[in-house]
ROPA-932913 format. One record per atom (N, C-alpha, C): x, y, z; atom name; residue in one letter. Coordinates in Angstrom, 2 decimals. Layout:
# residues N
c1_c2_c3_a_r
X_Y_Z_CA_A $
...
END
This chain:
# residues 105
c1_c2_c3_a_r
0.82_-1.19_0.00_N_M $
0.00_0.00_0.00_CA_M $
0.86_1.26_0.00_C_M $
1.95_1.21_0.77_N_V $
2.84_2.36_0.82_CA_V $
3.48_2.59_-0.55_C_V $
3.85_1.50_-1.23_N_E $
4.43_1.62_-2.55_CA_E $
3.46_2.24_-3.54_C_E $
2.20_1.88_-3.44_N_A $
1.18_2.44_-4.34_CA_A $
1.04_3.93_-4.12_C_A $
1.04_4.38_-2.87_N_N $
0.93_5.81_-2.59_CA_N $
2.17_6.55_-3.07_C_N $
3.33_5.94_-2.91_N_H $
4.57_6.55_-3.39_CA_H $
4.55_6.68_-4.91_C_H $
4.10_5.63_-5.57_N_S $
4.01_5.65_-7.03_CA_S $
3.00_6.70_-7.49_C_S $
1.89_6.82_-6.79_N_L $
0.88_7.82_-7.11_CA_L $
1.45_9.22_-6.97_C_L $
2.20_9.46_-5.90_N_A $
2.81_10.77_-5.70_CA_A $
3.80_11.09_-6.81_C_A $
4.58_10.11_-7.21_N_Q $
5.53_10.31_-8.31_CA_Q $
4.80_10.60_-9.61_C_Q $
3.69_9.92_-9.86_N_T $
2.90_10.15_-11.07_CA_T $
2.35_11.57_-11.08_C_T $
1.87_12.03_-9.94_N_L $
1.31_13.38_-9.86_CA_L $
2.39_14.43_-10.09_C_L $
3.55_14.23_-9.50_N_I $
4.66_15.18_-9.67_CA_I $
5.11_15.19_-11.13_C_I $
5.21_14.02_-11.73_N_A $
5.63_13.94_-13.13_CA_A $
4.61_14.61_-14.05_C_A $
3.32_14.43_-13.76_N_A $
2.28_15.06_-14.58_CA_A $
2.39_16.57_-14.51_C_A $
2.57_17.10_-13.31_N_Q $
2.69_18.56_-13.16_CA_Q $
3.95_19.08_-13.83_C_Q $
5.03_18.32_-13.77_N_A $
6.28_18.73_-14.41_CA_A $
6.12_18.78_-15.93_C_A $
5.41_17.79_-16.49_N_R $
5.18_17.79_-17.93_CA_R $
4.32_18.97_-18.35_C_R $
3.30_19.29_-17.56_N_I $
2.43_20.42_-17.87_CA_I $
3.24_21.72_-17.83_C_I $
4.05_21.88_-16.80_N_T $
4.86_23.10_-16.67_CA_T $
5.85_23.22_-17.83_C_T $
6.50_22.13_-18.18_N_T $
7.47_22.15_-19.28_CA_T $
6.78_22.49_-20.59_C_T $
5.64_21.89_-20.84_N_A $
4.91_22.17_-22.08_CA_A $
4.41_23.62_-22.11_C_A $
3.98_24.14_-20.97_N_A $
3.51_25.53_-20.91_CA_A $
4.66_26.50_-21.21_C_A $
5.83_26.21_-20.68_N_I $
7.00_27.06_-20.95_CA_I $
7.35_27.00_-22.44_C_I $
7.29_25.82_-23.03_N_C $
7.59_25.66_-24.45_CA_C $
6.60_26.46_-25.30_C_C $
5.31_26.35_-24.98_N_L $
4.29_27.10_-25.73_CA_L $
4.50_28.61_-25.56_C_L $
4.83_29.03_-24.35_N_A $
5.08_30.45_-24.11_CA_A $
6.29_30.93_-24.90_C_A $
7.32_30.10_-24.99_N_Q $
8.50_30.46_-25.79_CA_Q $
8.15_30.60_-27.27_C_Q $
7.30_29.71_-27.76_N_L $
6.86_29.81_-29.16_CA_L $
6.10_31.11_-29.40_C_L $
5.25_31.48_-28.45_N_K $
4.51_32.73_-28.58_CA_K $
5.44_33.93_-28.49_C_K $
6.45_33.84_-27.65_N_A $
7.42_34.94_-27.54_CA_A $
8.21_35.08_-28.83_C_A $
8.61_33.97_-29.44_N_R $
9.31_34.02_-30.73_CA_R $
8.42_34.65_-31.80_C_R $
7.15_34.28_-31.80_N_A $
6.21_34.85_-32.77_CA_A $
6.07_36.36_-32.56_C_A $
6.03_36.78_-31.31_N_A $
5.92_38.21_-31.00_CA_A $
7.16_38.96_-31.46_C_A $
8.33_38.37_-31.27_N_V $
9.58_39.00_-31.72_CA_V $
9.58_39.12_-33.24_C_V $
9.18_38.07_-33.93_N_K $
9.14_38.10_-35.39_CA_K $
8.13_39.14_-35.89_C_K $
6.99_39.23_-35.23_N_D $
6.00_40.25_-35.60_CA_D $
6.56_41.64_-35.40_C_D $
7.28_41.83_-34.31_N_N $
7.89_43.13_-34.04_CA_N $
8.93_43.49_-35.11_C_N $
9.70_42.51_-35.53_N_L $
10.67_42.74_-36.60_CA_L $
9.96_43.14_-37.90_C_L $
8.87_42.43_-38.21_N_R $
8.12_42.75_-39.42_CA_R $
7.53_44.16_-39.36_C_R $
7.05_44.55_-38.18_N_K $
6.49_45.90_-38.01_CA_K $
7.56_46.97_-38.24_C_K $
8.80_46.61_-37.98_N_Q $
9.91_47.54_-38.20_CA_Q $
10.40_47.50_-39.65_C_Q $
9.74_46.69_-40.47_N_G $
10.11_46.58_-41.87_CA_G $
11.27_45.63_-42.12_C_G $
11.59_44.81_-41.16_N_L $
12.70_43.86_-41.28_CA_L $
12.15_42.46_-41.55_C_L $
12.99_41.62_-42.11_N_K $
12.59_40.24_-42.37_CA_K $
13.24_39.33_-41.32_C_K $
12.43_38.55_-40.61_N_P $
12.99_37.64_-39.61_CA_P $
13.99_36.65_-40.20_C_P $
13.83_36.31_-41.46_N_A $
14.75_35.36_-42.09_CA_A $
16.16_35.91_-42.22_C_A $
16.31_37.21_-42.08_N_H $
17.64_37.82_-42.17_CA_H $
18.40_37.77_-40.85_C_H $
17.79_37.21_-39.83_N_F $
18.41_37.12_-38.51_CA_F $
18.66_35.66_-38.17_C_F $
19.70_35.42_-37.43_N_A $
20.01_34.06_-36.98_CA_A $
18.94_33.61_-35.98_C_A $
18.66_32.33_-36.01_N_A $
17.66_31.78_-35.09_CA_A $
18.05_32.02_-33.64_C_A $
19.34_31.96_-33.33_N_R $
19.78_32.17_-31.95_CA_R $
19.52_33.61_-31.50_C_R $
19.61_34.58_-32.45_N_E $
19.29_35.97_-32.09_CA_E $
17.81_36.12_-31.75_C_E $
16.98_35.53_-32.58_N_I $
15.53_35.60_-32.34_CA_I $
15.19_34.90_-31.03_C_I $
15.82_33.77_-30.79_N_T $
15.59_33.05_-29.54_CA_T $
16.04_33.87_-28.34_C_T $
17.16_34.54_-28.44_N_A $
17.65_35.38_-27.33_CA_A $
16.68_36.54_-27.08_C_A $
16.21_37.18_-28.15_N_W $
15.24_38.27_-27.99_CA_W $
13.93_37.74_-27.43_C_W $
13.56_36.53_-27.84_N_A $
12.32_35.92_-27.34_CA_A $
12.43_35.63_-25.85_C_A $
13.62_35.22_-25.40_N_Q $
13.81_34.96_-23.97_CA_Q $
13.68_36.25_-23.17_C_Q $
14.23_37.33_-23.69_N_V $
14.08_38.63_-23.03_CA_V $
12.60_39.03_-23.00_C_V $
11.92_38.83_-24.12_N_Y $
10.49_39.14_-24.20_CA_Y $
9.71_38.31_-23.18_C_Y $
10.05_37.03_-23.08_N_L $
9.36_36.15_-22.13_CA_L $
9.64_36.57_-20.68_C_L $
10.86_37.01_-20.41_N_D $
11.18_37.50_-19.07_CA_D $
10.37_38.75_-18.73_C_D $
10.10_39.58_-19.74_N_E $
9.32_40.80_-19.54_CA_E $
7.82_40.54_-19.51_C_E $
7.39_39.39_-20.02_N_H $
5.97_39.04_-20.08_CA_H $
5.73_37.65_-19.49_C_H $
5.88_37.50_-18.17_N_P $
5.70_36.18_-17.55_CA_P $
4.26_35.66_-17.65_C_P $
3.34_36.54_-17.99_N_E $
1.94_36.10_-18.13_CA_E $
1.76_35.12_-19.29_C_E $
2.73_35.09_-20.22_N_L $
2.64_34.13_-21.32_CA_L $
2.65_32.69_-20.80_C_L $
3.46_32.43_-19.80_N_V $
3.51_31.08_-19.22_CA_V $
2.20_30.78_-18.50_C_V $
1.71_31.75_-17.75_N_A $
0.46_31.55_-17.02_CA_A $
-0.71_31.34_-17.99_C_A $
-0.69_32.05_-19.10_N_D $
-1.76_31.90_-20.10_CA_D $
-1.64_30.57_-20.85_C_D $
-0.44_30.05_-20.98_N_A $
-0.23_28.81_-21.73_CA_A $
-0.64_27.58_-20.92_C_A $
-0.55_27.67_-19.61_N_R $
-0.84_26.49_-18.77_CA_R $
-2.25_25.93_-18.97_C_R $
-3.31_26.76_-18.95_N_P $
-4.65_26.19_-19.19_CA_P $
-4.80_25.58_-20.59_C_P $
-4.11_26.14_-21.56_N_V $
-4.16_25.60_-22.92_CA_V $
-3.56_24.19_-22.93_C_V $
-2.41_24.05_-22.30_N_I $
-1.75_22.74_-22.24_CA_I $
-2.60_21.73_-21.47_C_I $
-3.19_22.17_-20.36_N_E $
-4.05_21.27_-19.60_CA_E $
-5.25_20.83_-20.44_C_E $
-5.83_21.74_-21.19_N_A $
-6.97_21.39_-22.05_CA_A $
-6.54_20.40_-23.14_C_A $
-5.39_20.66_-23.77_N_W $
-4.89_19.76_-24.80_CA_W $
-4.63_18.37_-24.22_C_W $
-4.08_18.34_-23.00_N_T $
-3.78_17.07_-22.37_CA_T $
-5.07_16.32_-22.06_C_T $
-6.07_17.02_-21.56_N_M $
-7.34_16.38_-21.25_CA_M $
-8.06_15.91_-22.51_C_M $
-7.78_16.55_-23.64_N_E $
-8.34_16.10_-24.92_CA_E $
-7.62_14.86_-25.44_C_E $
-6.46_14.57_-24.88_N_G $
-5.70_13.39_-25.30_CA_G $
-4.68_13.67_-26.38_C_G $
-4.35_14.92_-26.62_N_R $
-3.39_15.26_-27.69_CA_R $
-1.98_14.77_-27.40_C_R $
-1.66_14.55_-26.12_N_F $
-0.33_14.09_-25.74_CA_F $
-0.34_12.61_-25.37_C_F $
-1.41_11.92_-25.67_N_G $
-1.51_10.50_-25.40_CA_G $
-2.34_10.20_-24.17_C_G $
-2.78_8.98_-24.11_N_K $
-3.66_8.57_-23.01_CA_K $
-2.96_8.54_-21.66_C_K $
-1.68_8.18_-21.63_N_R $
-0.97_8.13_-20.36_CA_R $
-0.90_9.53_-19.73_C_R $
-0.57_10.54_-20.55_N_A $
-0.52_11.91_-20.05_CA_A $
-1.91_12.37_-19.63_C_A $
-2.91_11.96_-20.39_N_Q $
-4.29_12.33_-20.07_CA_Q $
-4.71_11.74_-18.72_C_Q $
-4.41_10.48_-18.51_N_R $
-4.77_9.84_-17.24_CA_R $
-4.00_10.46_-16.07_C_R $
-2.73_10.75_-16.27_N_A $
-1.92_11.34_-15.20_CA_A $
-2.46_12.71_-14.81_C_A $
-2.83_13.52_-15.79_N_L $
-3.38_14.84_-15.48_CA_L $
-4.74_14.71_-14.81_C_L $
-5.57_13.81_-15.29_N_A $
-6.87_13.60_-14.67_CA_A $
-6.71_13.20_-13.21_C_A $
-5.73_12.37_-12.95_N_L $
-5.44_11.95_-11.58_CA_L $
-4.94_13.13_-10.75_C_L $
-4.07_13.94_-11.34_N_A $
-3.52_15.09_-10.63_CA_A $
-4.59_16.12_-10.32_C_A $
-5.53_16.29_-11.22_N_L $
-6.60_17.27_-11.02_CA_L $
-7.77_16.71_-10.21_C_L $
-7.74_15.41_-9.97_N_G $
-8.83_14.79_-9.20_CA_G $
-10.06_14.54_-10.03_C_G $
-9.91_14.51_-11.34_N_V $
-11.03_14.20_-12.24_CA_V $
-11.14_12.69_-12.30_C_V $
-12.32_12.17_-12.03_N_H $
-12.49_10.73_-11.99_CA_H $
-12.70_10.10_-13.36_C_H $
-13.30_10.87_-14.26_N_K $
-13.58_10.31_-15.57_CA_K $
-13.45_11.40_-16.62_C_K $
-12.77_11.07_-17.70_N_T $
-12.69_11.99_-18.82_CA_T $
-13.38_11.35_-20.02_C_T $
-13.63_12.15_-21.02_N_T $
-14.33_11.64_-22.18_CA_T $
-13.50_10.64_-22.95_C_T $
-12.18_10.78_-22.94_N_E $
-11.30_9.91_-23.71_CA_E $
-10.93_8.64_-22.95_C_E $
-11.01_8.65_-21.64_N_L $
-10.59_7.48_-20.88_CA_L $
-11.59_6.40_-21.10_C_L $
END
């Protein structure tokens, strides 16, 4: 019984870690898009810049706009509950959120 509870705790921690990682990734993608849009507004072409430069500017943008990560988290949770990341991730999140039954399970 103790092993089952330990395994459950590990599953919950892993589910939350995956959600956080995916939210940060989505926020970084949005930050890169914002940087590219800003370059276009200045009349510049993003293709003329190295990817590492855009990524560095996107990281600065993300540091200045931490709400991007907070806004991305519910999106990732919804995608996970829809099963876009697979059934194992869906079940782990459902367990972490205390949802007993999902439409895909």
